[in-house]
C-alpha positions, 0 to 999 in steps of 0.5 A, a space after each residue: 544487531 540489525 535494527 531494520 530486521 526488528 519489529 517497530 515495537 522492538 525498535 521502540 522498546 530499545 529506544 525507551 530502554 536506552 539500548 539504542 537511541 532514536 538517532 541510531 535508528 535514523 542513522 541506519 536509514 540515512 546510511 541506506 538512503 545515501 547508498 541506495 537512493 541514487 540507484 533505486 530513486 525511492 525518495 523525491 525529498 530526503 528530510 535531514 535529521 532534526 536535533 531534539 526532534 524526538 519527543 521525550 514521552 517514551 510511551 508513545 507508540 512510534 517513539 523514535 521510529 523513522 517513517 517515510 511519507 508518500 509524496 502525496 501527503 502534505 508535510 508542513 514546510 517540506 516540498 510535496 510534489 505529488 510526483 507532478 510538474 504542477 506541484 514541483 514547488 509546492 510547500 504546504 503550511 500544514 501537515 496532513 492529518 495522518 502525518 500529524 498523528 504520526 508525529 504525535 505518536 513520536 515518529 520521525 519523518 525521514 523523507 518523501 517517497 517517489 510516486 507515480 504521477 498524481 498517483 494515477 498508475 502502478 509502474 512508478 515510472 515517473 517522467 518528472 522525478 525519475 523511475 523508482 526501481 525494484 530492489 529485487 531487479 532494477 530493470 523491473 517496476 517497483 509497483 505503484 503508485 506508492 512504489 517509493 514507500 515499498 522500496 524504502 521499507 524493503 531496503 531499510 531506507 525507512 523502518 515503516 512508510 505510508 502510502 495511498 491506494 485507489 486501485 491497489 497502490 499500497 498492495 501492489 508495490 508491497 507485493 512486488 517488493 516483498 513487504 507488507 501493505 495494508 489498505 484499511 476499510 474506506 473511511 477508517 483513515 482520514 484523507 485530509 491533506 492528501 492530494 485526491 485521485 478519487 474521492 470515492 475510492 482513495 484509501 490511506 494505509 501503511 507499508 511495513 516489513 511485518 504484519 505486526 508493524 502494519 497493525 501498530 501503524 494502523 493503530 496510529 493512523 486510524 481515528 475519526 477526523 470530523 473535517 474529512 467528509 469521507 472519514 467514518 466515526 467508529 470505535 477505536 480499533 485495537 489491531 495488535 492484541 488479537 494478532 496471536 488468536 487461534 486460527 482454528 476453525 476459521 473459515 477461509 475462501 480460496 478464490 478460484 474461477 476464470 477471472 483468477 486463473 486465466 491471467 495469472 502466472 502458474 508460479 503465482 497460482 502455485 504460491 497462493 495454493 501453498 499459502 492455503 495449505 499453510 493455513 490449513 495446517 493451522 486448523 483453518 477450513 479452506 473452501 474454494 469460491 468462484 469470484 468471477 464477479 470481481 471482473 466487473 468490479 475491477 472495470 468499474 473501479 478503473 472507470 471511476 478512478 479515471 473519471 474522478 481524476 479528470 474531475 479533480 484535475 479538470 482545470 490543470 488538464 484544460 490549461 496545461 495538458 502538456 505538463 502531464 506525462 503522456 500516460 497520465 494525460 491519456 488516462 485523464 482525457 479518457 476519464 473526462 470522456 466517460 458519459 454520465 450513464 457510464 459512470 452511473 452504471 459503474 456506481 451500480 456495479 459498485 453497489 452490486 459488488 458490495 452486496 456480493 461481498 457481504 454475502 461472501 463474508 456472511 459465510 467466510 472470515 476472510 478471502 485469499 487470492 493473489 495480490 497481483 497475477 504477475 510478478 514485477 514486470 519490466 520497467 521499460 519495453 513494448 509490453 511494459 505498460 500493458 503488463 502493468 495494467 494487469 497489476 490492478 486486476 485483483 486489487 481494484 475490486 476491493 477499492 470499489 467495495 471499500 473492504 480491508 485488504 492486506 498483502 503479505 509476502 508468500 513466495 518467489 518466482 523462478 526469477 527471484 521476484 516476490 509474490 504477494 498473498 492478498 487477504 480480504 474481509 468484511 468492512 471494519 474487520 482489519 483485525 481479521 485480515 491482520 490475524 490471518 496475515 500474522 498466522 501465515 507470516 509466523 508459519 513461513 519465512 518469506 517476510 525475512 527475505 531481503 533483496 541483495 542490494 539492501 546489503 551493499 
């Protein structure tokens, strides 16, 4: 039995029934870490197994599940670097709110995963802790900034992982590594205890192998936190019970237009169109919709991310600019140079984009489009940074609008690199994006594919 190929629910039930132990699950992950982390560099810190760390309440939703935590989340007594020289020796005295919830749900924290420095980038080529490499081709970027979390899940170094997403940092690495990544609605998951990049755009969410696992993780991670001013009090979500509801007559918008087609590789476009056909075969009504308005939204998200990041790191940038990697320092300095008028115009674009999306989702249940316009770019080389800038093209607009967005595997390029399908819906409709993602997953086998390196 390959434990890592089972859903989190199946793994938990095996532990509850004593067919396997929680330590068996952890041992599976630790063996993979021992073999693969020296090659892929997914973890900055590995947390040694703790005897008797698993609670005895077998009804807990993550009972015994090993979970990897992006090294942006505070972990009590465990180094939390944020991929930065500034925090290289930072040992928090309290867990982030989400980490507390995972532990209370019975999850085991197995390690802290590699991230692009201060989460401000999407290659995960970290100058302080080393590059996190793509398991499908180690010369390629894993995506970022939650690259370590995606690599850990795709190779069985963790059964599930958590990341953050300000311009695509959960969905991009999920797409490039062939796994599932969910960015919930802004305000759904507490950000307390996570190093900020942008107070206005940051989201926390799960990375998993299967859609049903993302639903389970969100069930644990979500919930109101009165100490987090960004967190919104909503009714508790039930993301798993409607996964198998029929997609018959659901209305799906297929994104088209110059913004989609002019910069997207032909193989990616073909995979998305094939995904639309798969959904149509399940009774879904697919209509093409022009989404060129997303271009301005992506630009506004980039401006706000850099400006907000410069605000948060202003003292560090002033006192030790040389402690930042060259790409991060450049982006923070650019963010600091934006005028108040430029920022105000970006906020206006944010409001306009939200309204355009409201109108869109008055007519459609979900929108589908590529997660990224290209597959994993080269980690090094002249065009590596420029190609990486393309990666946020289709993800950043949904940070700006705060909408729930899911990336699921939907194919491979001719170079055997994963392609991601992005599914987006109205605010608070995580159940809708998960249902659509699950329906697609069940009709295809892309989510079962694993990189060869995982079997070393």
